[in-house]
C-alpha positions as CSV (number, residue, x, y, z in Angstrom):
1,M,60.1,119.6,-28.0
2,F,62.5,117.5,-25.9
3,S,61.8,115.1,-23.1
4,H,62.3,116.0,-19.4
5,R,64.5,113.0,-19.0
6,T,67.4,114.8,-20.7
7,A,66.9,118.2,-19.1
8,L,69.9,117.9,-16.9
9,V,72.2,120.6,-15.6
10,R,74.8,121.2,-18.3
11,E,76.7,124.2,-16.9
12,P,80.2,123.2,-15.7
13,N,80.5,123.2,-11.9
14,A,83.0,125.3,-10.0
15,L,85.6,122.6,-10.1
16,S,85.3,121.9,-13.8
17,Q,85.6,125.7,-14.4
18,A,88.7,125.9,-12.3
19,L,90.2,122.9,-14.1
20,A,89.5,124.6,-17.5
21,R,91.2,127.8,-16.3
22,R,94.2,125.9,-15.2
23,A,94.5,124.1,-18.5
24,A,94.1,127.4,-20.4
25,S,96.9,128.8,-18.4
26,G,99.2,125.9,-19.3
27,L,99.5,124.8,-15.6
28,S,100.0,121.1,-14.9
29,V,97.6,119.0,-12.8
30,L,98.3,116.0,-10.6
31,D,95.1,114.0,-11.5
32,L,94.1,111.7,-8.7
33,T,90.7,110.9,-10.4
34,V,92.0,108.6,-13.1
35,G,89.3,106.2,-14.0
36,N,90.3,105.0,-17.4
37,P,92.6,102.0,-17.2
38,T,93.8,102.4,-20.8
39,R,95.3,105.7,-19.8
40,A,96.8,104.6,-16.5
41,E,100.2,103.2,-17.7
42,L,99.2,99.6,-17.2
43,P,100.8,96.8,-19.2
44,Y,98.6,95.2,-21.9
45,E,99.3,92.2,-24.2
46,R,99.0,94.6,-27.1
47,D,99.9,92.3,-30.0
48,G,97.7,89.5,-28.7
49,L,94.8,91.8,-28.1
50,L,95.0,93.2,-31.6
51,A,95.3,89.7,-33.1
52,A,92.3,88.6,-31.2
53,L,90.2,91.3,-32.8
54,A,91.2,90.2,-36.2
55,A,89.5,86.8,-35.9
56,P,87.6,85.8,-39.1
57,A,84.4,85.3,-37.0
58,A,84.4,89.1,-36.5
59,L,83.1,89.4,-40.1
60,V,80.1,87.1,-39.6
61,Y,76.8,88.3,-38.2
62,E,75.0,85.7,-36.1
63,P,72.5,87.5,-33.9
64,H,71.2,86.0,-30.8
65,P,69.2,88.0,-28.2
66,F,71.4,86.9,-25.3
67,G,74.6,86.6,-27.3
68,P,76.4,83.6,-28.7
69,L,76.3,80.5,-26.5
70,A,80.1,80.0,-26.7
71,A,80.6,83.5,-25.2
72,R,78.0,82.9,-22.5
73,E,79.7,79.6,-21.6
74,L,82.9,81.5,-21.0
75,V,81.1,83.7,-18.5
76,A,79.5,80.6,-16.9
77,A,83.0,79.1,-16.5
78,M,84.1,82.2,-14.6
79,W,81.1,81.8,-12.3
80,D,82.2,78.2,-11.8
81,E,85.6,79.3,-10.6
82,L,83.8,81.3,-7.9
83,G,81.8,78.3,-6.8
84,F,78.5,79.0,-8.6
85,A,77.0,76.6,-11.1
86,V,75.4,78.9,-13.6
87,D,73.5,77.8,-16.7
88,P,74.6,79.8,-19.7
89,G,70.9,80.2,-20.5
90,R,70.7,82.5,-17.5
91,I,73.4,84.9,-18.8
92,V,72.5,87.9,-21.0
93,L,75.4,89.7,-22.8
94,T,75.1,93.5,-23.2
95,A,77.2,96.3,-24.6
96,S,78.0,97.6,-21.1
97,T,77.0,97.6,-17.5
98,S,75.0,100.8,-18.2
99,E,73.0,99.0,-20.8
100,A,72.5,96.1,-18.4
101,Y,71.0,98.6,-15.9
102,S,68.8,100.0,-18.7
103,F,67.4,96.5,-19.6
104,L,66.7,95.7,-16.0
105,L,65.0,99.0,-15.3
106,K,62.8,98.3,-18.3
107,L,62.1,94.8,-17.1
108,L,61.1,95.7,-13.6
109,C,59.7,99.2,-13.7
110,N,56.9,101.2,-15.2
111,P,57.3,105.0,-15.7
112,G,56.9,106.6,-12.3
113,D,58.1,103.6,-10.3
114,D,61.2,103.9,-8.2
115,V,64.2,101.8,-7.1
116,L,66.4,102.0,-4.0
117,V,70.0,103.1,-4.4
118,P,72.9,103.4,-1.9
119,A,74.2,106.7,-0.7
120,P,77.0,107.5,-0.9
121,S,77.6,105.9,-4.3
122,Y,78.2,106.4,-8.0
123,P,76.1,109.3,-9.4
124,L,75.5,107.5,-12.7
125,L,72.8,105.4,-11.1
126,E,70.4,108.3,-10.8
127,H,70.9,109.3,-14.4
128,L,70.3,105.8,-15.7
129,A,67.1,105.5,-13.7
130,R,66.0,109.0,-14.9
131,F,66.5,108.0,-18.6
132,E,64.0,105.1,-18.0
133,C,61.5,107.5,-16.3
134,V,62.2,105.8,-13.0
135,G,62.8,107.6,-9.7
136,V,65.4,106.8,-7.1
137,R,65.0,106.6,-3.3
138,P,68.3,106.6,-1.4
139,Y,69.2,104.3,1.5
140,T,72.1,104.9,3.8
141,L,75.6,103.4,3.7
142,A,76.7,104.3,7.3
143,Y,80.2,104.4,8.7
144,D,81.2,103.4,12.3
145,G,84.8,102.5,11.6
146,A,83.7,100.5,8.6
147,W,81.0,101.0,5.9
148,F,77.8,99.0,6.2
149,V,74.3,99.0,4.8
150,D,71.9,100.6,7.2
151,V,69.1,98.1,6.8
152,A,66.6,100.2,8.8
153,S,67.1,103.0,6.3
154,V,66.4,100.5,3.4
155,R,63.2,99.5,5.0
156,A,62.2,103.1,5.6
157,A,63.0,104.0,2.0
158,V,60.6,101.5,0.5
159,G,57.5,103.2,-1.0
160,P,54.3,102.0,-2.7
161,R,56.0,102.1,-6.1
162,T,59.4,100.7,-5.2
163,R,60.3,97.9,-7.6
164,A,63.9,96.9,-6.8
165,I,66.9,97.4,-4.6
166,L,70.3,98.3,-6.2
167,V,73.5,97.4,-4.5
168,V,77.1,97.9,-5.6
169,S,79.6,95.4,-4.2
170,P,82.2,96.6,-3.6
171,N,80.6,100.0,-3.6
172,N,82.0,102.9,-5.6
173,P,83.6,104.9,-3.9
174,T,83.4,103.6,-0.4
175,G,84.9,100.2,-1.3
176,N,82.7,98.1,1.0
177,Y,81.4,94.7,0.0
178,V,77.8,93.8,0.7
179,K,77.8,91.3,3.6
180,R,75.8,88.1,3.6
181,A,73.7,89.2,6.6
182,E,72.9,92.5,4.7
183,L,71.9,90.6,1.6
184,N,69.6,88.3,3.6
185,A,68.0,91.3,5.3
186,L,67.4,93.0,1.9
187,A,65.9,89.8,0.5
188,E,63.4,89.7,3.3
189,L,61.8,92.8,1.8
190,G,60.7,90.6,-1.2
191,L,62.0,93.0,-3.9
192,P,64.3,92.0,-6.8
193,I,68.0,92.9,-6.1
194,L,70.3,94.3,-8.8
195,S,73.9,93.9,-7.8
196,D,76.7,95.8,-9.6
197,E,79.7,93.5,-9.1
198,V,82.2,95.1,-11.6
199,F,84.8,95.8,-8.9
200,A,84.4,92.5,-7.1
201,P,87.5,90.9,-8.7
202,F,89.7,93.5,-7.0
203,P,89.7,92.8,-3.2
204,L,91.9,94.7,-0.8
205,A,90.7,93.8,2.6
206,R,87.7,91.6,1.8
207,P,86.1,90.3,5.0
208,E,84.9,86.7,5.5
209,S,81.4,88.1,6.0
210,A,81.3,89.5,2.5
211,A,78.9,87.8,0.0
212,R,80.7,86.4,-3.0
213,S,77.8,87.5,-5.2
214,V,74.1,88.3,-5.0
215,L,73.7,84.8,-6.6
216,E,73.9,83.5,-3.0
217,I,70.3,84.6,-2.7
218,D,67.6,82.4,-4.1
219,S,64.5,83.7,-2.4
220,V,63.9,86.7,-4.7
221,P,64.9,87.5,-8.3
222,V,68.5,88.7,-8.4
223,F,70.6,90.1,-11.2
224,A,74.4,90.2,-11.0
225,L,76.1,92.7,-13.3
226,S,79.7,92.6,-14.5
227,G,81.8,93.1,-17.7
228,L,85.1,93.5,-19.4
229,S,85.4,97.2,-18.4
230,K,86.9,96.3,-15.0
231,L,87.3,92.6,-15.1
232,A,89.8,92.9,-18.0
233,A,90.5,96.6,-17.8
234,L,89.1,96.9,-21.3
235,P,86.3,99.5,-21.2
236,Q,86.6,100.2,-24.9
237,M,85.6,96.7,-25.8
238,K,82.0,97.4,-24.7
239,L,80.9,94.0,-23.3
240,G,79.0,93.4,-20.1
241,W,76.6,90.8,-18.8
242,I,73.7,90.1,-16.6
243,T,73.4,86.8,-14.7
244,V,69.9,86.0,-13.4
245,G,69.1,84.0,-10.3
246,G,66.3,83.4,-7.8
247,P,63.1,81.3,-7.7
248,E,62.8,79.2,-10.9
249,P,59.4,80.5,-12.1
250,L,60.4,84.1,-11.7
251,V,63.8,83.4,-13.4
252,E,62.0,81.9,-16.4
253,E,59.6,84.9,-16.7
254,A,62.5,87.4,-16.3
255,L,64.5,85.6,-19.0
256,A,61.6,85.5,-21.4
257,R,61.0,89.2,-21.1
258,L,64.8,90.0,-21.2
259,E,64.9,88.0,-24.5
260,I,62.3,90.4,-26.0
261,L,64.3,93.4,-24.8
262,A,67.7,92.2,-25.9
263,D,66.4,91.1,-29.2
264,A,65.3,94.7,-29.9
265,F,68.9,95.9,-29.5
266,L,71.3,93.0,-30.3
267,S,74.0,95.3,-28.9
268,P,77.3,93.4,-28.5
269,G,79.5,93.5,-31.6
270,A,80.8,90.5,-33.4
271,P,84.6,91.5,-33.1
272,V,84.5,91.6,-29.2
273,L,82.4,88.4,-29.0
274,A,84.8,86.5,-31.4
275,A,87.8,87.8,-29.4
276,L,86.4,87.1,-26.0
277,P,88.3,83.8,-25.3
278,R,91.6,85.6,-26.0
279,L,90.6,88.8,-24.2
280,L,89.9,86.8,-21.0
281,A,93.1,84.8,-21.3
282,L,95.2,87.9,-22.0
283,R,93.8,90.0,-19.2
284,K,96.0,88.4,-16.5
285,T,99.1,90.5,-17.3
286,T,97.1,93.7,-16.9
287,T,94.9,92.8,-14.0
288,A,97.9,91.4,-12.0
289,S,99.7,94.7,-12.4
290,L,96.6,96.6,-11.6
291,Q,95.9,94.5,-8.4
292,A,99.5,95.1,-7.2
293,R,99.1,98.8,-7.8
294,L,95.8,99.0,-5.9
295,E,97.4,97.2,-2.9
296,R,100.4,99.4,-2.9
297,H,98.4,102.6,-3.1
298,A,95.9,101.5,-0.4
299,A,98.9,100.8,1.9
300,R,100.5,104.1,0.9
301,L,97.4,106.1,2.0
302,T,98.0,105.0,5.6
303,E,101.7,106.0,5.5
304,A,101.1,109.3,3.7
305,F,98.5,110.6,6.1
306,R,99.9,109.2,9.4
307,D,100.0,112.0,12.0
308,T,98.1,114.4,9.7
309,T,94.6,115.9,9.8
310,V,93.5,113.7,6.8
311,T,91.9,110.3,7.5
312,P,91.9,107.6,4.8
313,L,88.8,105.4,5.4
314,P,89.1,101.6,5.2
315,I,88.8,100.0,1.8
316,E,87.6,96.4,1.3
317,G,87.9,96.4,-2.5
318,G,87.7,98.3,-5.7
319,W,89.6,101.1,-7.4
320,Y,88.8,104.1,-5.2
321,A,89.6,105.5,-1.7
322,V,87.8,108.0,0.5
323,L,89.7,110.7,2.5
324,R,87.9,112.3,5.4
325,L,89.0,115.9,5.6
326,P,89.0,118.4,8.5
327,A,85.6,120.1,9.0
328,V,86.8,123.6,8.4
329,R,85.1,124.0,5.0
330,S,82.9,122.2,2.5
331,D,84.4,119.3,0.4
332,E,83.8,121.4,-2.7
333,A,86.0,124.1,-1.2
334,W,88.6,121.6,-0.3
335,A,88.7,120.3,-3.9
336,L,88.9,123.8,-5.3
337,G,91.7,124.8,-2.9
338,L,93.7,121.7,-3.7
339,L,93.3,122.3,-7.4
340,E,94.0,126.0,-7.5
341,D,96.7,126.1,-4.7
342,E,98.4,122.8,-5.2
343,G,97.5,121.6,-8.7
344,V,95.9,118.4,-7.3
345,L,92.6,117.1,-8.7
346,V,90.3,115.1,-6.5
347,H,86.6,114.3,-6.5
348,P,84.7,116.3,-3.9
349,G,82.5,114.0,-1.7
350,Y,79.2,115.8,-2.6
351,L,79.4,114.3,-6.1
352,F,78.7,110.9,-4.4
353,D,76.2,112.2,-1.9
354,F,78.4,112.0,1.2
355,E,76.9,113.5,4.3
356,G,78.6,114.8,7.4
357,P,82.2,116.0,7.4
358,P,83.9,116.8,4.1
359,H,85.3,114.0,2.0
360,A,87.5,113.7,-1.1
361,V,87.7,110.6,-3.4
362,V,90.9,109.6,-5.1
363,S,91.6,106.8,-7.6
364,L,93.9,104.0,-6.7
365,L,94.3,103.5,-10.4
366,T,96.4,106.6,-10.7
367,P,100.0,105.9,-11.9
368,E,102.7,105.8,-9.2
369,A,104.4,109.2,-9.6
370,P,101.4,111.5,-9.6
371,F,99.8,109.4,-6.8
372,E,102.8,109.8,-4.5
373,A,103.2,113.5,-5.3
374,G,99.5,114.2,-5.0
375,L,99.2,112.6,-1.5
376,A,102.1,114.6,-0.3
377,R,100.5,117.8,-1.5
378,I,97.2,117.0,0.1
379,A,98.8,116.3,3.4
380,R,100.8,119.6,3.2
381,Y,97.7,121.6,2.1
382,A,95.6,120.2,4.9
383,E,98.2,121.1,7.5
384,R,98.3,124.7,6.2
385,A,94.5,124.9,5.9
386,T,93.8,123.7,9.4
387,R,96.4,126.1,10.8
388,G,94.9,129.0,8.8
389,A,98.3,129.6,7.1
390,P,98.4,132.3,4.3
391,G,97.8,130.9,0.9
392,A,95.3,128.2,1.9
393,R,91.7,128.6,1.0
394,S,89.3,128.8,4.0
395,N,86.1,130.1,2.3
396,G,85.1,128.0,-0.7
397,A,81.9,127.8,-2.6
398,S,78.9,126.0,-1.2
399,Q,78.0,122.5,-2.3
400,A,75.4,122.8,-5.0
């Protein structure tokens, strides 16, 4: 009766079950996985934001497939600040980055086709592709002291039905920006490139070699994705956008087809579109505080794990950090032990398709107090675990 696209595993994994047991017992948790900025104790221009949403234009319905020109001109102006001259006619407003992916997968792929996705990376990519009856073929983000795109693995992953390459810059959760040389090598494959750039406005140690955007490429069709969720720390406003670049004839054809797709949905709501000028202007209070927190937390990782068995891996940008853990158990077992023995919640690395030694992922968005306390407990627990001290878990569940 139901499609295979939605036949996903729904049983809670071991970590979710352990978290539920802890909540049922009334035990506290230091949550180092915070991903929702509106719950992260950030300052917002509350009165101004609420006033913006009360604009009279919010009561007027003026549908346009790509969204109102005035809103797209605001996005184009942000591109101009980054050094890109973008015609507003090449910008498509969507209800979210997820919807942007959905449009682009519809645009580029037929059922049964596939796209290349980075690994490790955000697990949502596989789900979004599946919902469009599109397969995914992973390519490797390798680590040799810094994360980089293994271009040879990209070439090897291309199959007869591969239709596009997906990149995330900076990647979630490894935090590496795509480098210009990597982008050029990907473009040589002749496939469209979809670049998720939602975390790009939050650099931490961005190298000079990093590409500013996929829009630097003009030899193949490219699509840059962003939105208010990260740019303004306003995920509840549900507004994203696609910016199209590449060879002019292919850009024109892509836009013509995207117009048909977008016209069938007309997703962005009038209140957020009317409020957009003020939302962008008022974001600076929030994002300045957020950037400062990200920088403090990234620096704190080095201090917290100095002379310990935990290794924080370098972060070029974004909201997340990766911890390499001692190879005495699986990363799921590490996450379970940290939760059950120390009350600290982290993401186990297998959720992001990490290979090799165990990893944990923590959010730099986490408020100060739980972040500090959580890091201290991780360091303490790792020391006990590697010494085989009583009370530390040494035989966790397998990574399923």
